[in-house]
C-alpha positions in Angstrom: 128.0 123.2 96.6 125.2 124.8 98.6 122.2 122.6 99.3 118.8 123.4 100.9 116.4 120.8 102.4 112.8 121.9 103.0 111.2 119.6 105.6 114.5 118.7 107.1 113.0 117.6 110.5 110.8 114.9 108.9 111.6 111.3 108.3 112.6 111.9 104.7 114.5 115.1 105.5 116.6 113.3 108.1 117.2 110.5 105.7 118.6 113.1 103.2 121.1 114.2 105.8 122.2 110.6 106.4 122.5 109.8 102.7 124.3 112.9 101.4 127.9 111.5 101.7 127.0 108.5 99.5 126.2 110.7 96.5 129.1 113.2 96.4 127.7 115.8 98.8 129.9 115.2 101.8 131.6 118.6 101.5 128.5 120.6 100.7 127.2 123.4 102.7 123.8 122.3 103.9 120.9 124.4 105.1 117.6 123.0 106.5 114.2 124.6 106.7 110.9 123.4 108.3 107.7 124.7 109.7 107.6 127.6 112.1 107.2 125.4 115.1 110.6 123.8 114.3 112.6 127.0 113.5 115.6 127.3 115.8 115.6 123.5 116.6 119.0 121.9 116.3 119.3 118.4 114.8 122.4 116.1 114.6 124.4 116.5 111.4 127.9 115.3 110.5 130.0 115.9 113.6 127.8 118.7 114.9 124.4 120.1 114.5 122.3 121.8 111.9 120.1 124.7 112.9 116.6 124.7 111.4 115.5 127.9 109.7 112.4 129.2 108.1 111.7 128.7 104.4 111.6 132.4 104.0 115.2 132.6 105.3 116.3 129.7 103.1 114.8 131.5 100.1 117.2 134.4 100.6 120.3 132.1 100.3 122.4 131.6 97.3 121.8 127.9 96.7 122.6 125.4 93.9 119.9 122.9 94.6 116.9 122.5 97.0 115.1 119.3 98.0 111.5 119.7 99.0 110.0 117.1 101.4 107.4 119.1 103.3 104.1 118.2 101.6 102.3 119.2 98.5 100.9 122.5 99.9 104.4 123.8 100.7 105.7 122.7 97.4 102.9 124.4 95.5 103.6 127.6 97.3 107.4 127.7 97.2 109.0 125.2 94.6 108.4 127.4 91.5 109.7 130.5 93.4 113.0 128.8 94.1 113.2 127.4 90.5 112.5 130.9 89.0 115.6 132.1 90.9 117.6 129.6 88.8 117.9 127.1 91.6 117.4 123.4 90.8 114.5 122.1 92.7 113.8 118.4 93.3 110.3 118.0 94.8 109.4 114.9 96.8 105.7 115.7 97.2 102.8 114.9 94.9 102.3 118.6 93.9 104.0 118.6 90.5 104.3 114.9 89.5 101.6 114.9 86.8 102.0 118.5 85.8 102.7 118.7 82.0 106.3 119.9 81.4 107.6 118.8 84.8 109.8 115.7 84.4 108.9 112.8 86.8 112.2 111.0 87.1 113.7 107.7 88.3 117.3 107.8 87.2 117.6 104.1 86.2 114.7 104.7 83.9 114.3 108.2 82.4 117.0 110.8 83.0 116.5 111.8 79.4 113.2 113.4 80.5 115.0 116.1 82.6 116.4 118.3 79.8 116.9 121.8 81.0 114.1 121.6 83.7 114.7 123.6 86.9 111.8 121.8 88.7 111.9 118.0 88.8 109.4 115.8 90.5 110.4 112.8 92.6 107.8 110.0 92.2 105.8 108.2 94.9 107.8 105.7 96.8 105.8 102.7 95.7 106.0 103.8 92.0 109.8 104.2 92.1 110.6 100.6 93.1 107.9 99.3 90.7 109.2 101.1 87.6 112.8 100.3 88.3 111.8 96.7 87.7 109.2 97.2 85.0 111.4 99.3 82.7 114.0 96.6 81.8 111.2 94.1 81.3 109.3 96.5 79.0 112.5 97.1 77.0 113.4 93.4 76.7 110.0 91.8 76.3 107.2 94.4 76.1 104.5 94.7 78.7 100.7 94.4 78.2 99.4 94.6 81.7 100.5 95.1 85.4 98.7 94.1 88.6 100.4 95.3 91.7 99.5 94.9 95.4 101.6 96.9 97.8 102.3 96.2 101.5 103.4 99.6 102.8 105.3 100.5 106.0 104.0 103.1 108.4 107.0 105.3 107.7 105.3 106.0 104.4 102.7 108.0 106.4 105.2 109.8 108.7 106.3 110.2 112.2 102.9 110.2 113.8 102.1 106.8 112.2 105.3 105.4 113.6 104.2 106.8 117.0 100.8 105.1 116.6 102.3 101.7 115.8 104.8 101.9 118.7 102.1 103.0 121.2 99.9 100.1 120.2 102.7 97.7 120.6 103.3 99.0 124.1 99.6 98.6 124.9 98.9 102.4 124.9 96.2 104.3 123.0 97.7 106.6 120.4 96.5 110.2 120.8 95.4 111.0 118.2 95.6 108.0 115.9 96.6 108.6 112.3 94.8 105.5 110.9 91.1 104.8 111.2 91.9 101.4 112.7 94.7 99.9 114.8 97.7 99.1 112.7 99.6 96.8 115.0 98.7 93.1 114.4 96.5 94.4 111.5 96.5 95.2 107.8 94.6 98.2 106.6 93.5 98.0 102.9 93.6 101.8 102.6 96.6 104.1 101.9 95.5 107.7 101.8 91.9 108.8 101.0 89.4 107.2 98.6 88.9 108.8 95.2 87.3 107.8 91.9 86.2 104.3 91.1 86.9 103.1 94.7 90.6 103.5 94.4 92.7 105.3 97.0 94.9 108.3 96.2 97.9 106.1 96.6 96.6 103.6 94.1 96.0 106.3 91.5 99.5 107.6 92.1 101.0 104.2 91.2 98.9 104.0 88.1 99.3 107.5 86.7 102.9 108.0 87.7 104.0 104.6 86.2 102.4 105.5 82.9 104.2 108.9 82.8 107.7 107.6 83.8 107.6 104.6 81.4 106.1 106.8 78.7 103.3 104.3 78.3 100.2 106.4 78.6 97.9 103.5 77.7 99.5 100.9 79.9 96.9 98.6 81.5 97.8 98.8 85.2 95.8 98.4 88.4 96.8 98.6 92.0 95.7 97.8 95.6 97.7 99.5 98.4 97.7 98.0 101.9 99.2 99.5 105.1 101.0 96.9 107.2 102.5 96.9 110.7 106.1 97.3 109.4 108.3 100.2 110.4 110.2 100.7 107.2 110.3 99.1 103.7 107.6 98.7 101.1 106.8 95.3 99.5 105.0 94.7 96.3 103.4 91.6 94.8 103.5 92.2 91.0 101.9 90.2 88.2 103.2 91.3 84.7 101.7 90.2 81.4 104.4 90.4 78.8 103.8 90.6 75.1 105.2 87.1 74.5 106.0 84.0 76.4 109.4 84.1 78.1 111.2 81.8 80.5 111.9 82.5 84.2 115.6 82.3 83.3 115.2 85.1 80.7 113.5 87.3 83.2 116.1 86.7 85.9 118.9 87.4 83.4 117.4 90.8 82.4 116.8 91.8 86.0 120.3 90.8 87.1 121.8 93.0 84.5 119.5 96.0 85.2 120.8 99.1 87.1 119.6 99.5 90.7 118.3 96.0 91.1 119.6 93.2 93.3 118.1 89.8 92.5 117.4 87.6 95.6 115.7 84.6 94.2 116.6 81.3 95.8 113.4 80.2 97.4 114.7 76.7 98.2 117.1 78.4 100.6 114.4 80.8 101.9 116.3 83.6 100.2 114.0 86.4 98.9 113.5 90.1 99.6 112.1 91.3 102.9 111.7 94.8 104.2 113.6 94.0 107.4 116.8 93.4 105.4 116.2 96.2 102.8 116.4 98.8 105.6 119.1 101.4 105.0 119.8 100.1 101.5 119.6 102.1 98.3 118.7 99.4 95.8 115.5 97.7 94.7 115.3 94.0 95.6 113.5 91.4 93.5 112.7 87.7 94.1 110.0 85.1 93.9 110.3 85.2 90.1 108.0 82.6 88.7 105.7 81.9 85.8 102.0 82.7 86.1 100.5 79.3 85.5 97.2 80.9 84.5 98.5 82.9 81.6 101.1 82.0 78.9 102.7 85.5 79.0 102.5 86.0 82.8 105.3 86.5 85.3 105.0 86.9 89.1 107.5 89.1 91.0 108.1 90.2 94.6 109.7 93.7 95.0 111.0 95.3 98.1 112.8 98.6 98.8 113.4 101.0 101.7 110.7 103.6 101.1 112.8 106.4 102.8 115.9 105.7 100.9 115.3 104.6 97.3 111.6 105.5 97.7 112.5 109.1 98.5 115.9 110.5 99.5 118.1 108.2 97.5 116.2 108.7 94.3 116.2 112.5 94.7 120.0 112.5 95.4 120.6 110.4 92.3 118.6 112.9 90.2 120.8 115.7 91.8 123.9 113.8 90.8 122.8 113.7 87.2 121.7 117.3 86.9 124.9 118.6 88.6 127.1 116.3 86.6 128.6 114.6 89.7 
């Protein structure tokens, strides 16, 4: 097995390297590419090092699969070129997610969408953990409406955002700052740029991608995305209106049996999901399951996942397992 990783020096790229053995790729030949300024750099891998090469060099290799995690502009320029050579491409950027004919995949939800596609899109991190939970609820009870508020870690922005948070915690001024305001001891109600109707790009990703993955184009869903001073792990407060009244016990039973979900719901023991404890884990954690007292069909949920693992690298590796028959 010969694997390429584009964007190997970034947070997600390095997470790919760490997670490969968990998904049947421990013996694979691995090649990593990054921007020109990183070419020639050596990064720790397995018992030795991996030398970073250019994407042009990677393109000349005989590869089985390539993971892209270098941003939308790089993916738009190169992903189709790799796919046209017969190489499976799993793209972690936003470049192809809403493109007709490109499957947008969360393995617990919709592997049937892959078919013979050579280019497969990996969803937004917040979308992934959300739909892993919504899909079994939709199947069991039907869903009428979803209201989600996300509390997103700085690793979702990248290494420079981590540097800003740590600088502020040490009393230093980040140079230059990534966010328009300090992030330490603060919450910023803006993830990415503002677009139509006063929603941010991140909020529109959650809305549009969830509809595509769940195959519910008319799903009533709205989102508010907030950046919080947490290093890793995204949290979501989710209110779901089901098509009929159900008990909390019924919801818990469905979620407990669903793939990729770990139920942590014993509030009397202060046992519920938190990003601190989801770090390095590959599952989606759900708790605070309770009835919405304002609506007879409403349920409240609290959802947490490691945004670099299940929200990026893990989901892509699970897709790879499926397409390669591992």
